[in-house]
C-alpha positions as CSV (number, residue, x, y, z in Angstrom):
1,X,45.0,-2.5,51.6
2,X,42.2,-4.0,53.7
3,X,41.1,-2.2,56.9
4,X,42.6,-3.9,60.0
5,X,40.2,-4.2,62.9
6,X,42.6,-3.3,65.7
7,X,41.8,-1.9,69.1
8,X,44.3,0.8,70.0
9,X,45.4,1.2,73.6
10,X,46.1,4.9,73.0
11,X,45.2,7.4,70.3
12,X,47.4,10.3,69.3
13,X,45.6,13.6,69.5
14,X,46.4,17.3,69.8
15,X,45.7,18.6,73.3
16,X,45.0,22.1,72.0
17,X,42.5,20.8,69.4
18,X,40.8,18.7,72.0
19,X,40.4,21.7,74.3
20,X,39.1,23.9,71.5
21,X,37.0,21.5,69.4
22,X,36.7,18.2,71.3
23,X,37.1,14.9,69.4
24,X,35.5,16.2,66.2
25,X,37.8,19.1,65.2
26,X,41.2,17.5,64.9
27,X,43.0,17.3,61.6
28,X,46.1,15.1,61.9
29,X,48.6,14.5,59.1
30,X,50.8,11.4,59.1
31,X,53.9,11.1,56.9
32,X,57.1,9.2,56.3
33,X,60.6,10.8,56.1
34,X,62.7,8.3,54.1
35,X,66.1,9.8,54.9
36,X,65.7,9.3,58.7
37,X,63.2,6.4,58.4
38,X,60.7,8.1,60.6
39,X,56.9,8.3,60.9
40,X,55.7,11.8,61.7
41,X,52.3,12.8,63.2
42,X,51.5,16.5,62.9
43,X,48.5,18.6,63.9
44,X,47.5,20.6,60.8
45,X,45.6,23.3,62.7
46,X,48.4,24.2,65.1
47,X,51.3,23.3,62.8
48,X,52.9,21.2,65.5
49,X,54.6,17.8,65.5
50,X,52.8,15.5,68.0
51,X,54.9,12.4,67.7
52,X,58.0,11.2,65.8
53,X,58.5,7.4,65.5
54,X,61.8,6.1,64.5
55,X,61.1,3.0,62.4
56,X,63.3,-0.1,62.2
57,X,65.5,-0.1,59.1
58,X,63.9,-3.3,57.8
59,X,60.5,-1.4,57.6
60,X,61.8,0.7,54.7
61,X,61.3,-2.5,52.5
62,X,57.6,-2.5,53.3
63,X,57.0,0.9,51.7
64,X,55.3,0.7,48.3
65,X,57.6,1.4,45.4
66,X,54.9,3.5,43.7
67,X,51.5,4.9,44.4
68,X,48.6,2.5,43.9
69,X,46.2,5.2,43.0
70,X,44.7,5.4,46.5
71,X,42.8,2.2,45.8
């Protein structure tokens, strides 16, 4: 997939990481939960869910059917 040049209005970040490490020390993990059709953003350092997005049901069709080998 090509890199999209988008300018975000807001970035998701962990407040605790920002206070401890600034912009450089954050480790976020993003995943999909198929059963609830949700996008989840977690802070790995603090083991905390930062944001849960409920996706539209039609978006499940956009998920790849298999891994493309991280190409």
